[in-house]
C-alpha positions, 0 to 999 in steps of 0.5 A, a space after each residue: 340241125 340237131 343239138 341246134 344253139 337256142 334260138 337268136 343266140 347273141 354272141 359278142 366277138 372282142 378281137 382287132 382283127 376284122 378278118 378273124 371277126 368276119 370269119 367267125 361270121 361266116 362260120 355262123 351262117 354256114 351252120 344256119 343258127 340264128 344269132 346276133 353278132 356283135 363286135 368289138 375291137 378293144 376289152 374296154 369297148 367290149 365290156 362296155 357292150 356287155 354292160 348296155 346289152 344281153 350277151 350270151 357268150 364272148 370269144 376273147 382274143 387274149 392280145 388287144 388294143 389295150 390289154 395282153 395275155 392272160 391279163 386279158 382274161 383276168 379283167 374280164 372274168 373280173 368284170 363279167 364273170 357272170 358270162 360264158 367265154 371262149 379264148 381264141 388264140 394263135 396258132 404258136 400259142 395253143 399252150 395259152 388255151 389250156 392255161 386259160 381254160 384252167 383260169 376260167 375259161 370255158 373252152 378255146 379256139 385256135 385260130 385257122 384250126 377251126 371250122 363252122 362245126 367246131 365253133 358251134 361244137 365249142 360255143 354249145 359245149 362252153 354255155 353247157 358247161 357254164 349252166 352246169 358250174 352255175 347249177 354246182 356253185 347254187 348247190 354249194 351256197 345252199 350247202 355252205 347257207 345249211 352248214 353255217 346254219 347247222 354250226 350257228 346252232 352248234 355255237 348257241 347250244 355249245 354242242 360240237 361233233 365228231 367222227 372216229 375210224 374205230 380202227 385207226 381211231 383218228 377222229 375229225 371234230 367240228 368247228 365247235 368242239 375246237 372252240 369247246 377245247 379253246 384250240 384255234 380252228 382244226 389246229 391238229 389232226 386229232 386222234 382218240 388220243 388227243 381227246 383223252 389227253 384233256 379229260 381230268 385224271 380222276 374221269 379218264 378211266 371212265 371216259 376209256 371204258 365208255 369208249 370201248 363199250 360204245 363200239 358194242 352198241 348203236 346208241 351210247 351215252 351220255 356220260 357226263 365228264 370233266 376236261 382241263 385246260 392248260 391244267 386249270 380250266 375245268 369244263 363239263 361235257 355230256 358225250 354221246 356217240 352212235 355208229 355209222 357204217 360208211 358205204 363209199 369206204 367200207 368202215 364202221 364210224 363212231 359219231 359223236 356229239 359232245 356238249 358243254 354244260 358247264 354251269 355259269 358262275 352265279 350272279 347277284 342282282 346288280 346293283 343300281 348305285 354302282 355304275 354298270 361296267 362296260 362290256 368286255 367284247 371279246 375278240 373274233 376267234 376267225 380273227 385271232 392271230 393262232 388262226 393266222 399262224 395255223 395258216 402260216 405254218 401250213 404254207 410255209 413249211 412246203 413253200 420252203 420245201 419247193 424253194 429248196 427243190 429249185 435251188 437244187 435244180 439250179 445246180 444241174 445242168 439246165 438249158 436258156 430256157 429251163 434256166 428262165 422258166 426257173 427264175 420265173 417261178 423263184 420270183 413268183 415264189 418271193 412274190 408269194 412268201 411276202 404276201 403271206 408274210 403280210 397276210 400272217 400279219 394283219 392281225 397283229 398290225 391291226 393292233 399296233 403290236 407288231 414286235 421286230 424280230 433282230 437278226 443278221 442280213 443281207 440288205 442285198 439279198 432281199 433287194 436282189 429278191 425285189 429286184 426278180 419280183 419287180 422285173 416279173 410284175 413289169 412283164 405282167 403288167 406291161 411297165 417298163 422297169 429301170 432299177 439300180 442297187 447300190 453294190 455297197 449294199 451288200 453290208 450285213 445289217 441288224 434288223 427285222 429282214 421280214 418287215 423290209 421285205 414286206 415294206 418293199 413288196 408294199 411299195 411296188 404293188 402301191 407302184 404297179 396299181 397306181 402307175 399307167 399301162 405302159 408307162 414305166 416304173 423306177 427304183 433307184 436303192 443307195 447306201 448313205 455315208 455311214 456314221 458310228 455303225 448306222 447307215 441308210 437305205 435310200 429307196 427312190 420309187 417313180 413312176 408314171 400314174 397318179 397318187 397312191 390314195 393313203 388312209 386318213 391318219 386320224 382314223 385307226 382302222 380295226 381288225 374287222 376293217 382290215 381283215 374285210 378287204 381280203 373278202 373274195 368280193 372285195 375290189 381293187 381299191 380295197 386291196 390298194 386301201 389295205 396296202 396303205 395301211 400295211 406300208 404305212 404302219 411297217 415305215 412307222 415300226 422301222 422308223 422310215 422317212 418318207 416323202 411323196 410329191 408329184 408332178 405333171 403325172 410323175 410320182 415319186 416316192 422317198 424313203 428313208 431307212 435306217 440300218 443298223 451294221 452288223 459287227 458280224 461282217 467284219 468277222 472273217 467267215 469262210 462260205 464253205 466249210 473247211 472242215 468235215 461238218 456231221 448236222 442233225 437234221 430234226 424233221 417230220 416232214 418228208 420232202 422237208 427231210 430230203 429237200 434240205 437234206 440235198 441242199 445241205 449235201 450239194 453245198 459241201 462234200 465235207 457236210 454229212 447229214 442225219 436225220 431225225 423224225 421227232 424230239 424223242 429220236 433226235 435226243 436218242 441219236 445226240 446221245 449216242 452221235 457227236 453233231 457239230 450242229 443240229 438243225 430243229 424243226 419244231 413242231 413235230 409228233 412226239 417230242 416237239 422241237 422244244 423239249 427236244 432242245 431243252 432236254 438235250 441242253 442237259 448233255 450237249 451245248 452243240 449249236 441247235 437252229 430252230 428251223 420254224 414255220 410260225 415266224 414269230 416273235 414271241 416263238 423266238 424267244 422262247 427258242 432263246 430261253 430254252 437254250 437254242 442258238 438261233 432261229 431262222 423262220 421258213 421259207 429260207 434262201 438255202 444261202 442263208 442257212 449256209 451262213 447261219 450254220 458256218 457262223 455258228 461252227 466258226 463261233 465253235 472253232 473259236 470257243 474250242 
């Protein structure tokens, strides 16, 4: 037949329903293609066949005796990424088919709705698509290797490059150029004004004139000029440019190279009589805390918007199915938020320098989020979940809510990683008796399975060793080791007592977490405003503006919100209008939140809450130093924002 499959194609059918397997055999015989058909009734059997024999393509049922749902596809792709797979679904699960393709399958077939022609077409299409993907990945790998070699050469020569749209003056910098300016990679979206901001004031006129002339010549330069970093470090740069027309965008671009030609310090001949100084090893910039904070900022802001939009969605009239989907999505977002916090703090964990934030929060809020995450994971991993939370844990405590949430996240991940398929996982959270303002949260995690593999207490993991466990090539064991490292270090920081035992396959992890009971809970603070509240929201992200404003105005009809795009606009509005409270984003153009807050304190005592996408203890301390009243890290639940506002408004009323 025209376009037939290649000679002796080996197809593996992983399907526990023998009737469906036999139907596939019949369809292949009807197509008169030469093939070798292998069959497996479980995922583990199918993976064993792939290890022992060559297989060209797999037809995979998602619901098998030893695996179920998308977990089947995920496990298959992890174990056999070199084999194209076509997913087979039931008539009522066509949506799973399209989602499977997004997750890595080449195609899907609906049982009972395909015949010989459609089967052969799906097989041929999947093989071709897989081949094209492999070719594309190979080309991407080669391009990545070439880019890596170029970056290595640029680093050796301290040579950076950039391109600029001559109309808008927006620029794109290479990684080495960020390095020359001692900035975290891609920490800003640069423009010509950003470049000129670093130029030494005595050289600025000369550099500005250089850029004005550069657009008139095909090639221009070199020009040597000085830059200043943090008003003290002086470097000498050599600047060259070249004009290029981009046919794809119909834009004229100015390309440039910047080389750091700063002379090295004169070094005298070493004195043989002196003991040589130990070489100082500079930390790898890719493991720097600044990079992690930038990653955090870029994720936390849109994540905060999503949290607020889900809150608003819940306020609308939803049916039961829609409510269930919203709850599942919120659980996934909580899971993502905890994972993000773990990632951002890895650089600090690796140096045993994990500062604790002091904030007021309800333990019950964290535990209810943990309960949703754990229930969702139970459905994902086929575990029976049993959770009990002591209602007395509604107390308000003072401490680091993020670190406590991370501790629970690691505990849950370890329990599911080391528990047995289709077994149980139990969580018990109770409050011990309060003594002189202090209480204890007693946590007991119980599951059927194996003990976690704890790292050697005498071995100190380096930053590189910990971060290497996050690489795409890492295996599950590496991830579990990472969780164990983070878990133990968090226990140490939070002064958590721990005891682990195992008898006949039943593992129990007991934790005793000290709690400092907050005196704020004794104050009778209403949950909704009792008077009109006029709020100034200072935020540059458009979606965050919309979401936060709607969250505030749906809270109470006594709330009105004015919006400012940056600190400069906020100062003008604050001088014109008396606001009851200001919600201040920190990283904004024109004027950032710190400068705006400090300037606002010159003429107003209005309460200011910092809304940060970085979640840094140093950043929080800086906010309090310039006069902020509170600090709240994104993403945050609307209820938490309401509570912080009411605390400050209540304090203002009391002071008045």
